[in-house]
N, CA, C, O and the ligand as a Tripos MOL2 file, in Angstrom:
@<TRIPOS>MOLECULE
protein
  233   231    59     0     0
PROTEIN
NO_CHARGES

@<TRIPOS>ATOM
      1 N           4.2010   22.9030   -1.7910 N.3       1 MET1
      2 CA          5.3570   22.4010   -2.5220 C.3       1 MET1
      3 C           6.1830   23.5770   -3.0370 C.2       1 MET1
      4 O           5.6410   24.5460   -3.5690 O.2       1 MET1
      5 N           7.4830   23.4780   -2.8720 N.am      2 ALA2
      6 CA          8.3320   24.5850   -3.3020 C.3       2 ALA2
      7 C           9.6680   24.0650   -3.7960 C.2       2 ALA2
      8 O          10.1000   22.9660   -3.4500 O.2       2 ALA2
      9 N          10.3020   24.8770   -4.6040 N.am      3 TYR3
     10 CA         11.6380   24.5560   -5.0800 C.3       3 TYR3
     11 C          12.6300   25.4200   -4.3270 C.2       3 TYR3
     12 O          12.3570   26.5810   -4.0240 O.2       3 TYR3
     13 N          13.7790   24.8450   -4.0280 N.am      4 GLU4
     14 CA         14.7920   25.6010   -3.3130 C.3       4 GLU4
     15 C          16.1460   25.4270   -3.9780 C.2       4 GLU4
     16 O          16.5190   24.3310   -4.3960 O.2       4 GLU4
     17 N          16.8670   26.5240   -4.0650 N.am      5 PHE5
     18 CA         18.2290   26.4750   -4.5890 C.3       5 PHE5
     19 C          19.1480   27.1910   -3.6170 C.2       5 PHE5
     20 O          18.8180   28.2720   -3.1290 O.2       5 PHE5
     21 N          20.2940   26.5990   -3.3340 N.am      6 GLY6
     22 CA         21.2910   27.2650   -2.5070 C.3       6 GLY6
     23 C          22.6110   27.3180   -3.2460 C.2       6 GLY6
     24 O          23.0300   26.3320   -3.8510 O.2       6 GLY6
     25 N          23.2690   28.4680   -3.1990 N.am      7 CYS7
     26 CA         24.5820   28.5890   -3.8420 C.3       7 CYS7
     27 C          25.5430   27.5350   -3.2980 C.2       7 CYS7
     28 O          26.3990   27.0260   -4.0210 O.2       7 CYS7
     29 N          25.3920   27.2210   -2.0320 N.am      8 ARG8
     30 CA         26.2690   26.2440   -1.4010 C.3       8 ARG8
     31 C          26.1220   24.8670   -2.0630 C.2       8 ARG8
     32 O          27.0930   24.1230   -2.2060 O.2       8 ARG8
     33 N          24.9070   24.5550   -2.4560 N.am      9 THR9
     34 CA         24.6460   23.3000   -3.1620 C.3       9 THR9
     35 C          25.4460   23.2400   -4.4570 C.2       9 THR9
     36 O          25.8960   22.1760   -4.8830 O.2       9 THR9
     37 N          25.6100   24.4000   -5.0690 N.am     10 ALA10
     38 CA         26.3210   24.4800   -6.3440 C.3      10 ALA10
     39 C          27.8260   24.6030   -6.1480 C.2      10 ALA10
     40 O          28.5650   24.8230   -7.1080 O.2      10 ALA10
     41 N          28.2800   24.4610   -4.9010 N.am     11 GLY11
     42 CA         29.7070   24.4670   -4.6480 C.3      11 GLY11
     43 C          30.2860   25.8330   -4.3570 C.2      11 GLY11
     44 O          31.5050   25.9920   -4.2850 O.2      11 GLY11
     45 N          29.4160   26.8290   -4.1880 N.am     12 SER12
     46 CA         29.8920   28.1710   -3.8770 C.3      12 SER12
     47 C          29.9660   28.3640   -2.3640 C.2      12 SER12
     48 O          29.2550   27.6960   -1.6130 O.2      12 SER12
     49 N          30.8130   29.2630   -1.9270 N.am     13 ALA13
     50 CA         30.9370   29.5600   -0.4950 C.3      13 ALA13
     51 C          29.9200   30.6130   -0.0740 C.2      13 ALA13
     52 O          30.0630   31.2570    0.9660 O.2      13 ALA13
     53 N          28.9110   30.7720   -0.8840 N.am     14 CYS14
     54 CA         27.9000   31.8040   -0.6890 C.3      14 CYS14
     55 C          26.6910   31.1960    0.0220 C.2      14 CYS14
     56 O          26.2640   30.0900   -0.3110 O.2      14 CYS14
     57 N          26.1450   31.9110    0.9920 N.am     15 ASP15
     58 CA         25.0250   31.3820    1.7860 C.3      15 ASP15
     59 C          23.6500   31.7110    1.2170 C.2      15 ASP15
     60 O          22.6240   31.3850    1.8150 O.2      15 ASP15
     61 N          23.6410   32.3540    0.0680 N.am     16 TRP16
     62 CA         22.3790   32.8000   -0.5210 C.3      16 TRP16
     63 C          21.5040   31.6180   -0.9360 C.2      16 TRP16
     64 O          21.9950   30.6010   -1.4260 O.2      16 TRP16
     65 N          20.2040   31.7790   -0.7280 N.am     17 LYS17
     66 CA         19.2520   30.7440   -1.1370 C.3      17 LYS17
     67 C          18.0530   31.3810   -1.8040 C.2      17 LYS17
     68 O          17.7060   32.5320   -1.5380 O.2      17 LYS17
     69 N          17.4290   30.6110   -2.6730 N.am     18 ALA18
     70 CA         16.2150   31.0780   -3.3240 C.3      18 ALA18
     71 C          15.1370   30.0160   -3.1730 C.2      18 ALA18
     72 O          15.4050   28.8150   -3.2210 O.2      18 ALA18
     73 N          13.9120   30.4910   -2.9890 N.am     19 ARG19
     74 CA         12.7840   29.5720   -2.9420 C.3      19 ARG19
     75 C          11.6940   30.0800   -3.8670 C.2      19 ARG19
     76 O          11.5240   31.2850   -4.0550 O.2      19 ARG19
     77 N          10.9650   29.1460   -4.4360 N.am     20 GLY20
     78 CA          9.8740   29.5620   -5.2960 C.3      20 GLY20
     79 C           8.9110   28.4100   -5.5120 C.2      20 GLY20
     80 O           9.2260   27.2530   -5.2310 O.2      20 GLY20
     81 N           7.7370   28.7450   -6.0140 N.am     21 ALA21
     82 CA          6.7130   27.7290   -6.2360 C.3      21 ALA21
     83 C           6.9680   26.9370   -7.5040 C.2      21 ALA21
     84 O           6.5010   25.8070   -7.6480 O.2      21 ALA21
     85 N           7.7180   27.5420   -8.4290 N.am     22 THR22
     86 CA          8.0040   26.8750   -9.6980 C.3      22 THR22
     87 C           9.4980   26.9500  -10.0020 C.2      22 THR22
     88 O          10.2090   27.7970   -9.4620 O.2      22 THR22
     89 N           9.9620   26.0610  -10.8670 N.am     23 GLU23
     90 CA         11.3650   26.0870  -11.2910 C.3      23 GLU23
     91 C          11.7030   27.4310  -11.9270 C.2      23 GLU23
     92 O          12.7660   28.0020  -11.6810 O.2      23 GLU23
     93 N          10.7750   27.9280  -12.7550 N.am     24 GLU24
     94 CA         11.0190   29.1790  -13.4640 C.3      24 GLU24
     95 C          11.2380   30.3360  -12.5050 C.2      24 GLU24
     96 O          12.0990   31.1880  -12.7250 O.2      24 GLU24
     97 N          10.4430   30.3560  -11.4290 N.am     25 GLU25
     98 CA         10.5540   31.4280  -10.4420 C.3      25 GLU25
     99 C          11.9240   31.3920   -9.7680 C.2      25 GLU25
    100 O          12.5830   32.4190   -9.6100 O.2      25 GLU25
    101 N          12.3340   30.1940   -9.3780 N.am     26 VAL26
    102 CA         13.6310   30.0610   -8.7180 C.3      26 VAL26
    103 C          14.7660   30.3850   -9.6760 C.2      26 VAL26
    104 O          15.7140   31.0790   -9.3080 O.2      26 VAL26
    105 N          14.6740   29.8860  -10.9010 N.am     27 LEU27
    106 CA         15.7390   30.1270  -11.8720 C.3      27 LEU27
    107 C          15.8880   31.6060  -12.1800 C.2      27 LEU27
    108 O          17.0000   32.0870  -12.4000 O.2      27 LEU27
    109 N          14.7650   32.3380  -12.1960 N.am     28 ALA28
    110 CA         14.8220   33.7800  -12.4420 C.3      28 ALA28
    111 C          15.5660   34.4800  -11.3130 C.2      28 ALA28
    112 O          16.3750   35.3750  -11.5560 O.2      28 ALA28
    113 N          15.2890   34.0700  -10.0790 N.am     29 LYS29
    114 CA         15.9750   34.6680   -8.9300 C.3      29 LYS29
    115 C          17.4560   34.3290   -8.9460 C.2      29 LYS29
    116 O          18.3040   35.1740   -8.6600 O.2      29 LYS29
    117 N          17.7580   33.0660   -9.2900 N.am     30 VAL30
    118 CA         19.1480   32.6280   -9.3360 C.3      30 VAL30
    119 C          19.9170   33.3910  -10.4150 C.2      30 VAL30
    120 O          21.0580   33.8000  -10.2010 O.2      30 VAL30
    121 N          19.2890   33.5770  -11.5670 N.am     31 ALA31
    122 CA         19.9490   34.2860  -12.6610 C.3      31 ALA31
    123 C          20.2940   35.7110  -12.2360 C.2      31 ALA31
    124 O          21.3820   36.2030  -12.5350 O.2      31 ALA31
    125 N          19.3820   36.3650  -11.5470 N.am     32 GLU32
    126 CA         19.6380   37.7380  -11.1090 C.3      32 GLU32
    127 C          20.7430   37.7770  -10.0480 C.2      32 GLU32
    128 O          21.6330   38.6260  -10.0900 O.2      32 GLU32
    129 N          20.6680   36.8480   -9.1070 N.am     33 HIS33
    130 CA         21.6860   36.7790   -8.0570 C.3      33 HIS33
    131 C          23.0620   36.4900   -8.6560 C.2      33 HIS33
    132 O          24.0540   37.1100   -8.2720 O.2      33 HIS33
    133 N          23.1150   35.5530   -9.5910 N.am     34 ALA34
    134 CA         24.3860   35.1810  -10.2130 C.3      34 ALA34
    135 C          24.9990   36.3790  -10.9360 C.2      34 ALA34
    136 O          26.2150   36.5700  -10.9330 O.2      34 ALA34
    137 N          24.1290   37.1810  -11.5570 N.am     35 ARG35
    138 CA         24.6000   38.3500  -12.2920 C.3      35 ARG35
    139 C          25.1630   39.3990  -11.3260 C.2      35 ARG35
    140 O          26.2130   39.9920  -11.5760 O.2      35 ARG35
    141 N          24.4470   39.6150  -10.2260 N.am     36 ARG36
    142 CA         24.8630   40.6660   -9.2970 C.3      36 ARG36
    143 C          26.0330   40.2660   -8.4110 C.2      36 ARG36
    144 O          26.9400   41.0650   -8.1780 O.2      36 ARG36
    145 N          26.0170   39.0400   -7.9190 N.am     37 LYS37
    146 CA         27.0090   38.6330   -6.9240 C.3      37 LYS37
    147 C          28.1710   37.8400   -7.4800 C.2      37 LYS37
    148 O          29.2750   37.8750   -6.9370 O.2      37 LYS37
    149 N          27.9180   37.1190   -8.5720 N.am     38 HIS38
    150 CA         28.9620   36.2260   -9.0640 C.3      38 HIS38
    151 C          29.4540   36.6020  -10.4500 C.2      38 HIS38
    152 O          30.1940   35.8500  -11.0850 O.2      38 HIS38
    153 N          29.0340   37.7820  -10.9160 N.am     39 LYS39
    154 CA         29.5020   38.3050  -12.2050 C.3      39 LYS39
    155 C          29.2260   37.3520  -13.3590 C.2      39 LYS39
    156 O          29.9720   37.3190  -14.3370 O.2      39 LYS39
    157 N          28.1560   36.5830  -13.2440 N.am     40 VAL40
    158 CA         27.7380   35.7170  -14.3410 C.3      40 VAL40
    159 C          26.8270   36.5350  -15.2380 C.2      40 VAL40
    160 O          25.7430   36.9490  -14.8270 O.2      40 VAL40
    161 N          27.2670   36.7640  -16.4560 N.am     41 GLN41
    162 CA         26.5700   37.6840  -17.3380 C.3      41 GLN41
    163 C          25.2500   37.1610  -17.8790 C.2      41 GLN41
    164 O          24.2890   37.9170  -18.0170 O.2      41 GLN41
    165 N          25.2000   35.8910  -18.1810 N.am     42 ALA42
    166 CA         23.9810   35.3590  -18.7700 C.3      42 ALA42
    167 C          23.7550   33.9230  -18.3100 C.2      42 ALA42
    168 O          24.6990   33.1570  -18.1150 O.2      42 ALA42
    169 N          22.4920   33.5830  -18.1430 N.am     43 ALA43
    170 CA         22.1570   32.2070  -17.7850 C.3      43 ALA43
    171 C          22.1240   31.3840  -19.0570 C.2      43 ALA43
    172 O          21.1240   31.3750  -19.7750 O.2      43 ALA43
    173 N          23.2120   30.6980  -19.3300 N.am     44 THR44
    174 CA         23.2890   29.8780  -20.5340 C.3      44 THR44
    175 C          22.4730   28.5950  -20.3500 C.2      44 THR44
    176 O          22.0870   28.2420  -19.2360 O.2      44 THR44
    177 N          22.2250   27.9160  -21.4530 N.am     45 ASP45
    178 CA         21.4770   26.6570  -21.3890 C.3      45 ASP45
    179 C          22.1720   25.6560  -20.4780 C.2      45 ASP45
    180 O          21.5270   24.9300  -19.7230 O.2      45 ASP45
    181 N          23.4950   25.6290  -20.5620 N.am     46 THR46
    182 CA         24.2650   24.7080  -19.7250 C.3      46 THR46
    183 C          24.0670   25.0340  -18.2550 C.2      46 THR46
    184 O          23.8680   24.1410  -17.4310 O.2      46 THR46
    185 N          24.1220   26.3200  -17.9330 N.am     47 LEU47
    186 CA         23.9540   26.7420  -16.5550 C.3      47 LEU47
    187 C          22.5440   26.4280  -16.0630 C.2      47 LEU47
    188 O          22.3530   25.9300  -14.9530 O.2      47 LEU47
    189 N          21.5720   26.7250  -16.9010 N.am     48 VAL48
    190 CA         20.1870   26.4860  -16.5140 C.3      48 VAL48
    191 C          19.9240   25.0010  -16.2690 C.2      48 VAL48
    192 O          19.2650   24.6390  -15.2950 O.2      48 VAL48
    193 N          20.4380   24.1410  -17.1530 N.am     49 SER49
    194 CA         20.2010   22.7060  -16.9610 C.3      49 SER49
    195 C          20.9340   22.2080  -15.7200 C.2      49 SER49
    196 O          20.4580   21.3130  -15.0210 O.2      49 SER49
    197 N          22.1030   22.8030  -15.4570 N.am     50 TYR50
    198 CA         22.8210   22.4340  -14.2410 C.3      50 TYR50
    199 C          22.0220   22.8550  -13.0070 C.2      50 TYR50
    200 O          21.8750   22.0850  -12.0580 O.2      50 TYR50
    201 N          21.5150   24.0720  -13.0320 N.am     51 LEU51
    202 CA         20.7310   24.5680  -11.9010 C.3      51 LEU51
    203 C          19.4970   23.7180  -11.6760 C.2      51 LEU51
    204 O          19.1430   23.3960  -10.5420 O.2      51 LEU51
    205 N          18.8440   23.3570  -12.7770 N.am     52 ARG52
    206 CA         17.6620   22.4940  -12.6690 C.3      52 ARG52
    207 C          18.0010   21.1870  -11.9510 C.2      52 ARG52
    208 O          17.2180   20.6850  -11.1450 O.2      52 ARG52
    209 N          19.1830   20.6470  -12.2580 N.am     53 SER53
    210 CA         19.5680   19.3660  -11.6610 C.3      53 SER53
    211 C          19.8480   19.5010  -10.1660 C.2      53 SER53
    212 O          19.7770   18.5190   -9.4280 O.2      53 SER53
    213 N          20.1670   20.7260   -9.7190 N.am     54 THR54
    214 CA         20.4660   20.9320   -8.3120 C.3      54 THR54
    215 C          19.2360   21.3780   -7.5190 C.2      54 THR54
    216 O          19.2510   21.4070   -6.2890 O.2      54 THR54
    217 N          18.1750   21.7240   -8.2440 N.am     55 LEU55
    218 CA         16.9670   22.1850   -7.5600 C.3      55 LEU55
    219 C          16.3490   21.0430   -6.7700 C.2      55 LEU55
    220 O          16.2600   19.9110   -7.2460 O.2      55 LEU55
    221 N          15.9350   21.3570   -5.5830 N.am     56 ARG56
    222 CA         15.3090   20.3390   -4.7560 C.3      56 ARG56
    223 C          13.8730   20.7240   -4.4600 C.2      56 ARG56
    224 O          13.5560   21.8770   -4.1660 O.2      56 ARG56
    225 N          13.0370   19.7430   -4.5460 N.am     57 GLN57
    226 CA         11.6390   19.9650   -4.2420 C.3      57 GLN57
    227 C          11.4340   19.6850   -2.7550 C.2      57 GLN57
    228 O          11.8780   18.6610   -2.2360 O.2      57 GLN57
    229 N          10.7670   20.5950   -2.0940 N.am     58 SER58
    230 CA         10.5530   20.3760   -0.6740 C.3      58 SER58
    231 C           9.1000   20.6530   -0.3090 C.2      58 SER58
    232 O           8.7210   20.5210    0.8550 O.2      58 SER58
    233 ZN         25.5900   33.2180   -4.4420 Zn       59 ZN59
@<TRIPOS>BOND
     1     1     2 1
     2     2     3 1
     3     3     4 2
     4     3     5 am
     5     5     6 1
     6     6     7 1
     7     7     8 2
     8     7     9 am
     9     9    10 1
    10    10    11 1
    11    11    12 2
    12    11    13 am
    13    13    14 1
    14    14    15 1
    15    15    16 2
    16    15    17 am
    17    17    18 1
    18    18    19 1
    19    19    20 2
    20    19    21 am
    21    21    22 1
    22    22    23 1
    23    23    24 2
    24    23    25 am
    25    25    26 1
    26    26    27 1
    27    27    28 2
    28    27    29 am
    29    29    30 1
    30    30    31 1
    31    31    32 2
    32    31    33 am
    33    33    34 1
    34    34    35 1
    35    35    36 2
    36    35    37 am
    37    37    38 1
    38    38    39 1
    39    39    40 2
    40    39    41 am
    41    41    42 1
    42    42    43 1
    43    43    44 2
    44    43    45 am
    45    45    46 1
    46    46    47 1
    47    47    48 2
    48    47    49 am
    49    49    50 1
    50    50    51 1
    51    51    52 2
    52    51    53 am
    53    53    54 1
    54    54    55 1
    55    55    56 2
    56    55    57 am
    57    57    58 1
    58    58    59 1
    59    59    60 2
    60    59    61 am
    61    61    62 1
    62    62    63 1
    63    63    64 2
    64    63    65 am
    65    65    66 1
    66    66    67 1
    67    67    68 2
    68    67    69 am
    69    69    70 1
    70    70    71 1
    71    71    72 2
    72    71    73 am
    73    73    74 1
    74    74    75 1
    75    75    76 2
    76    75    77 am
    77    77    78 1
    78    78    79 1
    79    79    80 2
    80    79    81 am
    81    81    82 1
    82    82    83 1
    83    83    84 2
    84    83    85 am
    85    85    86 1
    86    86    87 1
    87    87    88 2
    88    87    89 am
    89    89    90 1
    90    90    91 1
    91    91    92 2
    92    91    93 am
    93    93    94 1
    94    94    95 1
    95    95    96 2
    96    95    97 am
    97    97    98 1
    98    98    99 1
    99    99   100 2
   100    99   101 am
   101   101   102 1
   102   102   103 1
   103   103   104 2
   104   103   105 am
   105   105   106 1
   106   106   107 1
   107   107   108 2
   108   107   109 am
   109   109   110 1
   110   110   111 1
   111   111   112 2
   112   111   113 am
   113   113   114 1
   114   114   115 1
   115   115   116 2
   116   115   117 am
   117   117   118 1
   118   118   119 1
   119   119   120 2
   120   119   121 am
   121   121   122 1
   122   122   123 1
   123   123   124 2
   124   123   125 am
   125   125   126 1
   126   126   127 1
   127   127   128 2
   128   127   129 am
   129   129   130 1
   130   130   131 1
   131   131   132 2
   132   131   133 am
   133   133   134 1
   134   134   135 1
   135   135   136 2
   136   135   137 am
   137   137   138 1
   138   138   139 1
   139   139   140 2
   140   139   141 am
   141   141   142 1
   142   142   143 1
   143   143   144 2
   144   143   145 am
   145   145   146 1
   146   146   147 1
   147   147   148 2
   148   147   149 am
   149   149   150 1
   150   150   151 1
   151   151   152 2
   152   151   153 am
   153   153   154 1
   154   154   155 1
   155   155   156 2
   156   155   157 am
   157   157   158 1
   158   158   159 1
   159   159   160 2
   160   159   161 am
   161   161   162 1
   162   162   163 1
   163   163   164 2
   164   163   165 am
   165   165   166 1
   166   166   167 1
   167   167   168 2
   168   167   169 am
   169   169   170 1
   170   170   171 1
   171   171   172 2
   172   171   173 am
   173   173   174 1
   174   174   175 1
   175   175   176 2
   176   175   177 am
   177   177   178 1
   178   178   179 1
   179   179   180 2
   180   179   181 am
   181   181   182 1
   182   182   183 1
   183   183   184 2
   184   183   185 am
   185   185   186 1
   186   186   187 1
   187   187   188 2
   188   187   189 am
   189   189   190 1
   190   190   191 1
   191   191   192 2
   192   191   193 am
   193   193   194 1
   194   194   195 1
   195   195   196 2
   196   195   197 am
   197   197   198 1
   198   198   199 1
   199   199   200 2
   200   199   201 am
   201   201   202 1
   202   202   203 1
   203   203   204 2
   204   203   205 am
   205   205   206 1
   206   206   207 1
   207   207   208 2
   208   207   209 am
   209   209   210 1
   210   210   211 1
   211   211   212 2
   212   211   213 am
   213   213   214 1
   214   214   215 1
   215   215   216 2
   216   215   217 am
   217   217   218 1
   218   218   219 1
   219   219   220 2
   220   219   221 am
   221   221   222 1
   222   222   223 1
   223   223   224 2
   224   223   225 am
   225   225   226 1
   226   226   227 1
   227   227   228 2
   228   227   229 am
   229   229   230 1
   230   230   231 1
   231   231   232 2
@<TRIPOS>SUBSTRUCTURE
     1 MET1         2 RESIDUE 1 A MET
     2 ALA2         6 RESIDUE 1 A ALA
     3 TYR3        10 RESIDUE 1 A TYR
     4 GLU4        14 RESIDUE 1 A GLU
     5 PHE5        18 RESIDUE 1 A PHE
     6 GLY6        22 RESIDUE 1 A GLY
     7 CYS7        26 RESIDUE 1 A CYS
     8 ARG8        30 RESIDUE 1 A ARG
     9 THR9        34 RESIDUE 1 A THR
    10 ALA10       38 RESIDUE 1 A ALA
    11 GLY11       42 RESIDUE 1 A GLY
    12 SER12       46 RESIDUE 1 A SER
    13 ALA13       50 RESIDUE 1 A ALA
    14 CYS14       54 RESIDUE 1 A CYS
    15 ASP15       58 RESIDUE 1 A ASP
    16 TRP16       62 RESIDUE 1 A TRP
    17 LYS17       66 RESIDUE 1 A LYS
    18 ALA18       70 RESIDUE 1 A ALA
    19 ARG19       74 RESIDUE 1 A ARG
    20 GLY20       78 RESIDUE 1 A GLY
    21 ALA21       82 RESIDUE 1 A ALA
    22 THR22       86 RESIDUE 1 A THR
    23 GLU23       90 RESIDUE 1 A GLU
    24 GLU24       94 RESIDUE 1 A GLU
    25 GLU25       98 RESIDUE 1 A GLU
    26 VAL26      102 RESIDUE 1 A VAL
    27 LEU27      106 RESIDUE 1 A LEU
    28 ALA28      110 RESIDUE 1 A ALA
    29 LYS29      114 RESIDUE 1 A LYS
    30 VAL30      118 RESIDUE 1 A VAL
    31 ALA31      122 RESIDUE 1 A ALA
    32 GLU32      126 RESIDUE 1 A GLU
    33 HIS33      130 RESIDUE 1 A HIS
    34 ALA34      134 RESIDUE 1 A ALA
    35 ARG35      138 RESIDUE 1 A ARG
    36 ARG36      142 RESIDUE 1 A ARG
    37 LYS37      146 RESIDUE 1 A LYS
    38 HIS38      150 RESIDUE 1 A HIS
    39 LYS39      154 RESIDUE 1 A LYS
    40 VAL40      158 RESIDUE 1 A VAL
    41 GLN41      162 RESIDUE 1 A GLN
    42 ALA42      166 RESIDUE 1 A ALA
    43 ALA43      170 RESIDUE 1 A ALA
    44 THR44      174 RESIDUE 1 A THR
    45 ASP45      178 RESIDUE 1 A ASP
    46 THR46      182 RESIDUE 1 A THR
    47 LEU47      186 RESIDUE 1 A LEU
    48 VAL48      190 RESIDUE 1 A VAL
    49 SER49      194 RESIDUE 1 A SER
    50 TYR50      198 RESIDUE 1 A TYR
    51 LEU51      202 RESIDUE 1 A LEU
    52 ARG52      206 RESIDUE 1 A ARG
    53 SER53      210 RESIDUE 1 A SER
    54 THR54      214 RESIDUE 1 A THR
    55 LEU55      218 RESIDUE 1 A LEU
    56 ARG56      222 RESIDUE 1 A ARG
    57 GLN57      226 RESIDUE 1 A GLN
    58 SER58      230 RESIDUE 1 A SER
    59 ZN59       233 GROUP 0 **** ****
């Protein structure tokens, strides 16, 4: 069982994806990617809850 997040799912034109065994693992990767590629300075509560809602279990 794994969680997957894709920037495309979030409406971005970015092909980057993250996979992890837990939500926390994926969210950590997403936060770092967002900071480096999308100039998002901090993962706010709003952003995190939004990301959680887009996470898919596969
Ligand atoms: Zn991206």
